[in-house]
RODRENDREN-104343 format. One line per field, with one value per residue (C-alpha): residue number from 1; residue in three letters; z, y, x; chain. Coordinates in pm, whole numbers, plus 50000, padded with zeros to 5 digits. Each point is the difference from the previous one (the first is absolute). Layout:
BEGIN
nulum <- (NUM/...)
zavo <- (ALA/...)
w <- (Z/...)
v <- (Y/...)
u <- (X/...)
tifi <- (A/...)
REM end
This chain:
BEGIN
nulum <- (1/2/3/4/5/6/7/8/9/10/11/12/13/14/15/16/17/18/19/20/21/22/23/24/25/26/27/28/29/30/31/32/33/34/35/36/37/38/39/40/41/42/43/44/45/46/47/48/49/50/51/52/53/54/55/56/57/58/59/60/61/62/63/64/65/66/67/68/69/70/71/72/73/74/75/76/77/78/79/80/81/82/83/84/85/86/87/88/89/90/91/92/93/94/95/96/97/98/99/100/101/102/103/104/105/106/107/108/109/110/111/112/113/114/115/116/117/118/119/120/121/122/123/124/125/126/127/128/129/130/131/132/133/134/135/136/137/138/139/140/141/142/143/144/145/146/147/148/149/150/151/152/153/154/155/156/157/158/159/160/161/162/163/164/165/166/167/168/169/170/171/172/173/174/175/176/177/178/179/180/181/182/183/184/185/186/187/188/189/190/191/192/193/194/195/196/197/198/199/200/201/202/203/204/205/206/207/208/209/210/211/212/213/214/215/216/217/218/219/220/221/222/223/224/225/226/227/228/229/230/231/232/233/234/235/236/237/238/239/240/241/242/243/244/245/246/247/248/249/250/251/252/253/254/255/256/257/258/259/260/261/262/263/264/265/266/267/268/269/270/271/272/273/274/275/276/277/278/279/280/281/282/283/284/285/286/287/288/289/290/291/292/293/294/295/296/297/298/299/300/301/302/303/304/305/306/307/308/309/310/311/312/313/314/315/316/317/318/319/320/321/322/323/324/325/326/327/328/329/330/331/332/333/334/335/336/337/338/339/340/341/342/343/344/345/346/347/348/349/350/351/352/353/354/355/356/357/358/359/360/361/362/363/364/365/366/367/368/369/370/371/372/373/374/375/376/377/378/379/380/381/382/383/384/385/386/387/388/389/390/391/392/393/394/395/396/397/398/399/400/401/402/403/404/405/406/407/408/409/410/411/412/413/414/415/416/417/418/419/420/421/422/423/424/425/426/427/428/429/430/431/432/433/434/435/436/437/438/439/440/441/442/443/444/445/446/447/448/449/450/451/452/453/454/455/456/457/458/459/460/461/462/463/464/465/466/467/468/469/470/471/472/473/474/475/476/477/478/479/480/481/482/483/484/485/486/487/488/489/490/491/492/493/494/495/496/497/498/499/500/501/502/503/504/505/506/507/508/509/510/511/512/513/514/515/516/517/518/519/520/521/522/523/524/525/526/527/528/529/530/531/532/533/534/535/536/537/538/539/540/541/542/543/544/545/546/547/548/549/550/551/552/553/554/555/556/557/558/559/560/561/562/563/564/565/566/567/568/569/570/571/572/573/574/575/576/577/578/579/580/581/582/583/584/585/586/587/588)
zavo <- (MET/GLN/HIS/SER/ALA/ILE/SER/PRO/THR/ALA/SER/PRO/ALA/LEU/PRO/GLY/ALA/VAL/ALA/VAL/ALA/PRO/LEU/LEU/LEU/LEU/LEU/ARG/VAL/ASN/LEU/LEU/GLN/ASN/TRP/ARG/ARG/LEU/CYS/SER/VAL/ARG/GLU/GLN/SER/SER/LEU/LEU/THR/VAL/ILE/ILE/GLY/LEU/PHE/ILE/GLY/GLY/TYR/ILE/VAL/LEU/ALA/PHE/GLY/LEU/PHE/TYR/LYS/GLY/LEU/LYS/PHE/ILE/GLY/VAL/PHE/PRO/GLY/ILE/GLY/GLU/LEU/LEU/ILE/GLU/ARG/LEU/LEU/PHE/LEU/LEU/PHE/ALA/PHE/LEU/PHE/ILE/LEU/LEU/LEU/PHE/SER/ASN/LEU/VAL/ILE/GLY/TYR/SER/ASN/PHE/PHE/ARG/ASN/ARG/GLU/THR/ALA/ALA/LEU/LEU/THR/LEU/PRO/ILE/PRO/ALA/GLN/THR/VAL/PHE/ARG/TRP/LYS/PHE/VAL/GLU/SER/THR/VAL/LEU/ALA/SER/TRP/ALA/PHE/LEU/PHE/LEU/ILE/ALA/PRO/LEU/LEU/GLY/ALA/TYR/GLY/MET/TRP/ARG/GLN/VAL/PRO/TRP/HIS/PHE/TYR/ALA/LEU/THR/VAL/VAL/LEU/VAL/GLY/LEU/PHE/ILE/MET/LEU/PRO/ALA/VAL/PHE/GLY/THR/TRP/THR/ALA/VAL/ASN/LEU/ALA/ARG/PHE/LEU/ASP/ARG/ARG/ALA/PHE/GLN/ILE/ALA/ALA/LEU/VAL/ALA/ALA/GLY/VAL/LEU/PHE/PHE/ALA/VAL/LYS/TYR/TYR/LEU/ARG/PRO/GLU/GLN/VAL/ASP/GLU/GLU/SER/LEU/GLU/THR/ARG/VAL/LEU/ALA/VAL/LEU/ASP/ARG/LEU/LEU/ALA/LYS/THR/ARG/PHE/ALA/GLN/PHE/PRO/PHE/LEU/PRO/SER/TYR/TRP/LEU/SER/ALA/SER/VAL/GLN/GLN/TRP/ALA/GLU/GLY/ALA/LEU/ALA/ALA/ALA/GLY/PHE/PHE/VAL/LEU/VAL/LEU/LEU/SER/HIS/VAL/LEU/PHE/PHE/GLY/THR/LEU/ALA/CYS/THR/ARG/MET/GLY/ASN/LEU/PHE/TYR/ASP/ALA/THR/SER/VAL/VAL/HIS/SER/ARG/ALA/SER/VAL/PHE/GLY/GLN/TRP/GLU/TRP/PHE/ARG/GLN/TRP/GLN/ASP/ARG/ARG/ARG/GLN/PHE/HIS/TYR/SER/ALA/GLY/PHE/MET/GLU/ARG/LEU/PHE/ARG/LEU/LEU/PRO/LEU/ARG/THR/ASP/VAL/ARG/ALA/LEU/MET/VAL/LYS/ASP/VAL/ARG/MET/PHE/TRP/ARG/ASP/THR/THR/GLN/TRP/GLY/GLN/SER/LEU/VAL/LEU/PHE/GLY/LEU/LEU/GLY/VAL/TYR/ILE/LEU/ASN/LEU/ARG/HIS/PHE/THR/SER/GLN/ILE/SER/SER/PRO/PHE/TRP/LEU/HIS/LEU/ILE/SER/TYR/LEU/ASN/LEU/ALA/ALA/CYS/SER/LEU/ASN/LEU/ALA/THR/LEU/THR/THR/ARG/PHE/VAL/PHE/PRO/GLN/PHE/SER/LEU/GLU/GLY/LYS/ARG/LEU/TRP/ILE/VAL/GLY/ARG/ALA/PRO/LEU/GLY/LEU/ALA/ARG/VAL/VAL/GLN/THR/LYS/PHE/LEU/LEU/VAL/THR/SER/ALA/SER/LEU/VAL/ILE/THR/LEU/GLY/ILE/ILE/ALA/LEU/SER/CYS/HIS/MET/LEU/GLN/MET/PRO/VAL/GLY/ARG/THR/ALA/TYR/PHE/ALA/GLY/ALA/ILE/THR/VAL/MET/THR/LEU/THR/LEU/ASN/ALA/LEU/ALA/LEU/GLY/ILE/GLY/VAL/LEU/TYR/PRO/ASN/LEU/ARG/GLU/ASP/ASN/PRO/SER/LYS/ILE/VAL/SER/GLY/PHE/GLY/GLY/THR/PHE/ALA/LEU/VAL/MET/SER/PHE/LEU/TYR/ILE/VAL/ALA/SER/VAL/LEU/LEU/LEU/ALA/TRP/GLY/SER/PRO/TRP/ARG/TRP/ASN/ARG/GLU/LEU/SER/ASP/PRO/PRO/VAL/LEU/THR/CYS/PHE/VAL/GLY/PHE/ALA/ALA/LEU/SER/LEU/ALA/LEU/GLY/TYR/VAL/PRO/LEU/THR/LEU/ALA/LEU/ARG/LYS/LEU/ARG/ASN/PHE/GLU/HIS)
w <- (14131/49985/50194/49698/49798/50230/49855/50228/49744/50142/50334/49916/50025/49715/50073/50008/49709/49840/50293/49980/49626/50026/50278/49791/49707/50211/50131/49651/49850/50276/49999/49623/50031/50266/49795/49691/50207/50139/49651/49869/50285/49930/49633/50077/50258/50030/50219/50267/49991/50058/50287/50166/49959/50145/50295/50076/49977/50202/50267/50038/50028/50236/50221/50016/50102/50265/50150/50002/50168/50254/50087/50041/50220/50231/50001/50145/50338/50223/50151/49873/49628/49886/50241/49847/49644/50089/50155/49708/49754/50202/50018/49632/49877/50253/49883/49636/50056/50137/49711/49746/50163/49963/49647/49889/50169/49822/49660/50016/50074/49708/49765/50088/50024/49831/49682/49658/49896/50294/49908/49637/50091/50217/49698/49812/50035/50244/50354/50273/50172/49693/49992/50370/49947/49724/50195/50306/49807/49853/50337/50167/49740/50020/50380/50049/49736/50218/50289/49779/49875/50359/50160/49735/50082/50374/49977/49766/50241/50296/49818/49909/50359/50138/49719/49918/49729/49662/50085/50256/49715/49824/50324/50056/49654/50088/50346/49876/49731/50262/50246/49768/49942/50356/50020/49648/50107/50325/49832/49721/50243/50202/49685/49890/50340/50033/49671/50117/50340/49971/49969/50319/50299/50254/49797/49978/50375/50080/49763/50161/50351/49902/49838/50312/50235/49780/49989/50378/50055/49768/50158/50349/49893/49828/50276/50055/50274/50243/50072/50263/49930/50271/49843/49656/50114/50209/49856/49625/49931/50244/49843/49652/50102/50127/49679/49787/50207/49776/49698/50138/49816/49679/50147/50049/49865/49814/49779/49640/50024/50288/49785/49722/50231/50201/49689/49847/50319/50075/49648/50013/50328/49855/50198/49691/50189/50199/49688/49807/50270/49962/49621/50024/50241/49755/49705/50174/50083/49646/49852/50239/49971/49634/49917/50187/49812/49659/50046/50236/49953/49660/50127/50277/49743/49768/50282/50112/49645/49976/50334/49907/49666/50145/50292/49958/50308/50298/50234/49868/50329/50198/50043/49978/49667/49855/50107/49842/49678/49997/50031/49713/49776/50028/49680/50073/49865/50323/49997/50207/50274/49763/49763/50289/50133/49668/49941/50270/49771/49749/49699/49674/49995/49765/50208/50316/49826/49897/50352/50148/49753/50093/50373/49969/49786/50261/50285/49823/49946/50336/49908/49931/50329/50184/49899/50105/50349/50027/49897/50236/50281/49964/49979/50308/50200/49887/50103/50338/50085/49903/50344/50168/49752/50057/50373/50093/49720/50069/49750/49729/49738/50065/50020/49666/49847/50136/49870/49644/50028/50100/49686/49794/50164/49933/49639/49936/50129/49763/49711/50083/49987/49675/49826/50122/49959/49782/49725/49889/50000/49623/49915/50214/49757/49765/49720/50139/49908/49681/50207/50227/49697/49840/50304/49956/50221/49763/50106/50095/50236/50140/50096/50146/50210/50122/50093/50197/50185/50092/50094/50231/50171/50028/50151/50270/50088/49976/50179/50281/50027/49997/50255/50234/49969/50058/50308/50126/49940/50197/49719/50011/49774/49760/49926/49970/49740/49818/49972/49910/49708/49887/50010/49809/49712/50005/49998/49688/49829/50086/49894/49672/49936/50066/49803/49709/49962/50036/49694/49802/50067/50051/50020/49879/49970/50372/50268/50296/50158/50141/49652/49857/50264/49952/49635/49840/50055/50368/50061/49827/50206/50321/49901/49918/50318/50211/49836/50036/50372/50071/49812/50152/50360/49954/49848/50273/50277/49853/49961/50327/50186/50327/50066/50263/49998/49978/49916/49661/49704/49887/49709/49682/50122/49691/49771/50183/49987/49632/49929/50189/49813/49661/50068/50110/49691/49765/50143/50055/49734/49706/50016/50056/49714/49764/50102/49933/49663/49907/50085/49803/49696/50043/49997/49692)
v <- (04867/50201/49726/49775/50257/49971/49750/49783/50026/50346/49872/49833/50225/50043/50000/50305/50237/49824/50106/50359/50039/50014/50261/50220/49960/50105/50302/50102/49963/50196/50279/50027/50008/50270/50208/49977/50085/50306/50110/49954/50208/50274/50002/50008/50281/50208/50255/49746/49860/50348/50058/49673/50084/50348/49860/49742/50262/50249/49741/49907/50366/50094/49692/50052/50363/49917/49720/50220/50290/49762/49845/50343/50116/49699/49999/50352/49890/49954/49658/49845/50084/49717/49760/50077/49960/49670/49868/50124/49810/49679/50046/50082/49693/49774/50102/49989/49645/49901/50172/49833/49666/50050/50132/49699/49766/50144/50054/49670/49801/50165/49959/49637/49856/50244/50067/49848/50027/49783/49730/50014/49974/49696/49812/50048/49783/50252/49903/50125/50150/50217/50118/50082/50198/50207/50075/50078/50260/50147/50020/50159/50275/50069/50009/50205/50273/50240/49942/50096/50303/50115/49925/50142/50372/49933/49825/50270/50274/49812/49971/50369/50097/49787/50116/49646/49897/49871/49632/50034/50028/49695/49806/50099/49869/49662/49997/50082/49733/49742/50120/49954/49637/49886/50111/49863/49655/49999/50132/49745/49713/50115/50023/49647/49849/50201/49852/49648/50010/50269/49747/49814/50069/49988/50250/50241/49985/50047/50298/50170/49941/50129/50310/50074/49952/50219/50275/50019/49971/50293/50201/49935/50079/50326/50137/50371/50116/50258/50281/50265/50367/50028/49728/50150/50335/49879/49671/50014/49717/49766/50072/49952/49666/49889/50113/49815/49683/49872/50019/49776/49700/50151/49959/49625/49868/49704/50215/50046/50364/50043/49872/50243/50301/49924/49955/50327/50199/49840/50062/50363/50048/49853/49674/49789/49682/49997/50085/49724/49752/50077/49991/49651/49892/50120/49842/49663/49980/50101/49734/49730/50059/50099/49676/49799/50175/49959/49634/49844/50183/49855/49680/50184/50249/49719/49823/50325/50071/49656/50049/50345/49885/49678/50129/50156/50226/50069/49931/49649/49828/50187/49828/50321/50082/49657/50028/50342/49864/49713/50244/50204/49694/49933/50085/50314/50350/50200/50308/50011/50244/50241/50013/50061/50276/50184/49966/50263/50257/50187/49888/49822/49622/49993/50260/49798/49683/50168/50131/49655/49856/50253/49953/49623/50017/50223/49770/49686/50152/49951/50218/50297/50023/49874/50315/50207/49849/50097/50359/50033/49845/50262/50274/49866/50014/50362/50101/49825/50192/50341/50063/49928/50226/50300/49967/50231/50257/50317/50244/50107/49995/49638/49889/50170/49838/49653/50018/50062/49743/49758/50094/49940/49660/49888/50122/49835/49672/50052/50063/49673/49812/50160/49944/49643/49882/50247/50060/49631/49944/50044/49815/49700/49923/49897/49767/49982/50364/49908/49802/50298/50228/49793/50053/50240/50257/50069/50069/50363/49901/49722/50254/50234/49713/49917/50365/50001/49683/50098/50355/49877/49755/50266/50254/49755/49942/50358/50166/49747/50057/50380/49998/49768/50193/50335/49850/49887/50353/50138/50230/50179/49898/50288/49904/49633/50087/50219/49720/49749/50222/50037/49626/49934/50220/49845/49650/50074/50153/49728/49719/50174/50069/49643/49838/50246/49949/49625/50008/50236/49790/49639/49687/49725/49738/49982/49843/50092/50329/50070/49993/50210/50268/49992/50097/50343/50074/49900/50215/50296/49958/49987/50310/50202/49883/50107/50341/50052/49914/50235/50289/49939/49982/50319/50184/49883/50087/50345/50084/49845/50188/49931/50198/49929/50360/50284/50246/49838/50152/49808/49769/50006/49735/50011/49978/49692/49822/50084/49874/49677/49947/50077/49767/49720/50045/50004/49689/49804/50091/50040/49656/49816/50188/49924/49634/49976/50172/49753/49706/50140/50052/49649/49851/50197)
u <- (22984/50319/50174/49992/50192/50303/50237/50211/50279/50072/50126/50333/50303/50243/50373/50226/49993/49704/49781/50123/49932/49616/50026/50228/49763/49702/50191/50109/49651/49827/50259/49961/49619/50010/50242/49781/49693/50177/50103/49646/49856/50252/49902/49627/50006/50314/49822/49911/50353/50139/49754/50101/50368/49950/49810/50268/50273/49797/49924/50367/50106/49715/50040/50376/49950/49741/50209/50310/49817/49847/50336/50159/49710/50024/50380/50031/49861/50306/50044/49677/49997/50225/49829/49662/50131/50163/49680/49789/50219/49968/49621/49965/50186/49827/49652/50107/50123/49657/49820/50229/49926/49624/50040/50204/49752/49696/50161/50185/49683/49823/50294/50069/49650/49758/50192/49932/50363/50105/49748/50113/50370/49937/49859/50328/50312/50149/50104/49768/50304/50066/49638/50026/50321/49846/49683/50210/50197/49681/49822/50303/50014/49627/50003/50319/50007/49797/50242/50294/49808/49942/50335/50235/49940/50027/50336/50128/49890/50152/50331/49995/49920/50283/50236/50106/50249/49888/50036/49716/49747/50145/49971/49636/49909/50151/49842/49650/50031/50094/49737/49703/50097/49927/49633/49960/50123/49801/49686/50024/50058/49696/49788/50092/49929/49680/49884/50087/49829/49732/49718/50096/49779/50282/50200/49704/49935/50368/50021/49699/50136/50344/49850/49792/50296/50220/49738/49959/50375/50068/49719/50141/50357/49907/49781/50083/50233/49860/50245/49929/50070/50269/50210/49947/50141/50295/50126/49980/50246/49827/49661/50143/50147/49658/49831/50256/49975/49720/50229/50274/49858/50141/50351/49967/50334/49846/49777/50120/49892/50247/50287/49912/49954/50314/50216/49873/50062/50336/50126/49884/50189/50320/49994/50062/50092/49674/49800/50174/49905/49628/50034/50146/49725/49736/50181/50039/49628/49903/50230/49877/49626/50022/50182/49737/49721/50163/50091/49744/49669/49911/49840/49812/49874/49889/49815/49836/49885/49842/49824/49865/49861/49857/49795/49659/50018/50223/49706/49934/50087/49733/49664/49798/50162/49926/49637/49979/50152/49750/49710/50141/50031/49629/49818/49799/49966/49997/50218/50317/50088/50173/49702/49759/50223/50025/49627/49955/50160/49778/50203/49934/50029/50299/50184/49944/50120/50326/50056/49941/50251/50270/49948/50020/50313/50163/49901/50124/50344/50171/50297/49773/49816/50307/50187/49697/50017/50368/49925/49706/50201/50272/49740/49823/50323/50045/49647/50017/50317/49861/49853/50334/50176/49775/49928/50291/49942/49805/50150/49748/50276/50095/49637/49934/50309/49919/49643/50119/50276/49725/49806/50314/50056/49641/50011/50338/49858/49706/50242/50176/49671/49884/50333/50029/49639/49806/50256/50026/49621/49963/50323/49902/49718/50282/49906/49645/49944/49817/49746/49936/49986/49722/49779/49706/50171/50289/50356/49930/49719/50220/50268/49737/49867/50350/50049/49675/50097/50357/49898/49724/50236/50273/49761/49894/50366/50129/49708/50029/50375/49973/49716/50190/50327/49826/49835/50342/50131/49700/49889/49663/49715/50060/50358/49908/49735/50254/50255/49727/49896/50361/50069/49676/50111/50347/49849/49797/50302/50252/49766/49916/50369/50112/49716/50032/50375/49946/49772/50225/50312/49883/50209/49767/50274/50077/49780/50223/49880/50347/50153/49718/50052/50378/49966/50001/49631/50010/50308/49837/49682/50203/50196/49690/49825/50296/50023/49625/50007/50291/49839/49657/50121/50204/49702/49762/50247/50073/49632/49888/49723/50184/50317/50261/50129/49752/50277/50053/49822/49694/50079/49795/49755/49782/50303/50130/49666/49952/50351/49931/49672/50159/50293/49767/49783/50300/50165/49680/49746/50241/50175/49672/49830/50288/49987/49625/50042/50274/49773/49706/50223/50137/49650/49901)
tifi <- (A/A/A/A/A/A/A/A/A/A/A/A/A/A/A/A/A/A/A/A/A/A/A/A/A/A/A/A/A/A/A/A/A/A/A/A/A/A/A/A/A/A/A/A/A/A/A/A/A/A/A/A/A/A/A/A/A/A/A/A/A/A/A/A/A/A/A/A/A/A/A/A/A/A/A/A/A/A/A/A/A/A/A/A/A/A/A/A/A/A/A/A/A/A/A/A/A/A/A/A/A/A/A/A/A/A/A/A/A/A/A/A/A/A/A/A/A/A/A/A/A/A/A/A/A/A/A/A/A/A/A/A/A/A/A/A/A/A/A/A/A/A/A/A/A/A/A/A/A/A/A/A/A/A/A/A/A/A/A/A/A/A/A/A/A/A/A/A/A/A/A/A/A/A/A/A/A/A/A/A/A/A/A/A/A/A/A/A/A/A/A/A/A/A/A/A/A/A/A/A/A/A/A/A/A/A/A/A/A/A/A/A/A/A/A/A/A/A/A/A/A/A/A/A/A/A/A/A/A/A/A/A/A/A/A/A/A/A/A/A/A/A/A/A/A/A/A/A/A/A/A/A/A/A/A/A/A/A/A/A/A/A/A/A/A/A/A/A/A/A/A/A/A/A/A/A/A/A/A/A/A/A/A/A/A/A/A/A/A/A/A/A/A/A/A/A/A/A/A/A/A/A/A/A/A/A/A/A/A/A/A/A/A/A/A/A/A/A/A/A/A/A/A/A/A/A/A/A/A/A/A/A/A/A/A/A/A/A/A/A/A/A/A/A/A/A/A/A/A/A/A/A/A/A/A/A/A/A/A/A/A/A/A/A/A/A/A/A/A/A/A/A/A/A/A/A/A/A/A/A/A/A/A/A/A/A/A/A/A/A/A/A/A/A/A/A/A/A/A/A/A/A/A/A/A/A/A/A/A/A/A/A/A/A/A/A/A/A/A/A/A/A/A/A/A/A/A/A/A/A/A/A/A/A/A/A/A/A/A/A/A/A/A/A/A/A/A/A/A/A/A/A/A/A/A/A/A/A/A/A/A/A/A/A/A/A/A/A/A/A/A/A/A/A/A/A/A/A/A/A/A/A/A/A/A/A/A/A/A/A/A/A/A/A/A/A/A/A/A/A/A/A/A/A/A/A/A/A/A/A/A/A/A/A/A/A/A/A/A/A/A/A/A/A/A/A/A/A/A/A/A/A/A/A/A/A/A/A/A/A/A/A/A/A/A/A/A/A/A/A/A/A/A/A/A/A/A/A/A/A/A/A/A/A/A/A/A/A/A/A/A/A/A/A/A/A/A/A/A/A/A/A/A/A/A/A/A/A)
REM end
């Protein structure tokens, strides 16, 4: 048992500077390792490094330009432009706070309790509080780097639009740094307590009841407002106030996102005293909760680690689960549910066995399918609100635009899934790769089997999503089939791209999928997936058989479809072929 490897000598705290020294050593060693890894990647593939650098620079410039144009467009509306921008900022930071909270919860749970490095550090004469501090810093960086990547162009464009002085940008750097600490502390505290009490029956029932109540409360609160045409034509401000009423929760004064948004807007308007007040409010909460986390969470973390590694299952207190476990412990050779399910497929026995192994490994990793539930929950909210969004739209142009934006949203969600779950599939074999390689299939056939499995699962998800969203948009059967065909091709390409790059740039030393994805290969796969989706949606929209304006000249439909097919083949077939060739050469 892993519980026996956790030494109780790790729990006592060391005084003062002695307790800080191991943390500084861990920080120094990991920074040095990451720097050497970055230098080695640059030496191995300068072309890919240049491509990544160009993409990052291009994204910052493009995002800055789009945000700046959008702010200028909204700001020209007299009387309501600044109100809309103010409300949008409050909404953006409120939702980003919630997403950061979930991200820190998921990544923190995996990093604290499903990480070999954590178990190894706890066997050393290092205080548990020091191990917690190091893992807290690591989880915060992994969970927040995408937020920083997204928010930097927006704040820069907002400052340029408001023509603020130079010290505004210095303030935003400090504010964002303080802001990401609060969801990190709350997410980590939730992860630790979730690990401690997840196997308790009362806790599970309470969590399910709370989730149900929260779902229906949010659904009731966000129900659409009905506005008659007479009010829409005569009282624009009154209608706008009714439409924005659902967003007032983002201006709740006790939300950390409110402190950040208010301080940014007050400083941009020149009200330095009011902005300084919200800065101090944010700073005081960060210091208070950060101090509690860095000084009092060590023992809770140590207890939670012991609980996680001691229990066999989180359902152990349920009678039905114990009976099921007793039936499984009986000595018999009958196949399980997963084996019986895969026997229905016309596949070889060894291929089915590998698929069953991958499915079971995915199911046993709570952090993996937990993140999937979060993604599908957000996508479900988006799809359920499509009918309310399009009920008042009758213009062919807007219907055409919304249909392709829907395709982009579904494909971007698919790219998130492939980058997060498909890319690390090969690397997760880790040190067990030699065992898989000695199987009769061979490594090349193993990767082909993984591609078949992930593509089949992705097609079930994406085709269901595109069919449901097209139904919500009230599209005819012809258009639904058109978008279903497009998403099928994109599914094959994105899975092949992610799996191929995952084989070409593996990380066999790491068993944490979040760290594997955050490396060079995962970033490159995400970049290429994003560029492919943008180019594909533009080609499909330009060469669409349905036009919103008959006076426009017909686009080169055949050229667009050939370009889409060629791009899909280049970004899907080529990486997977190179990966299979690398594996065959490795075996020989």
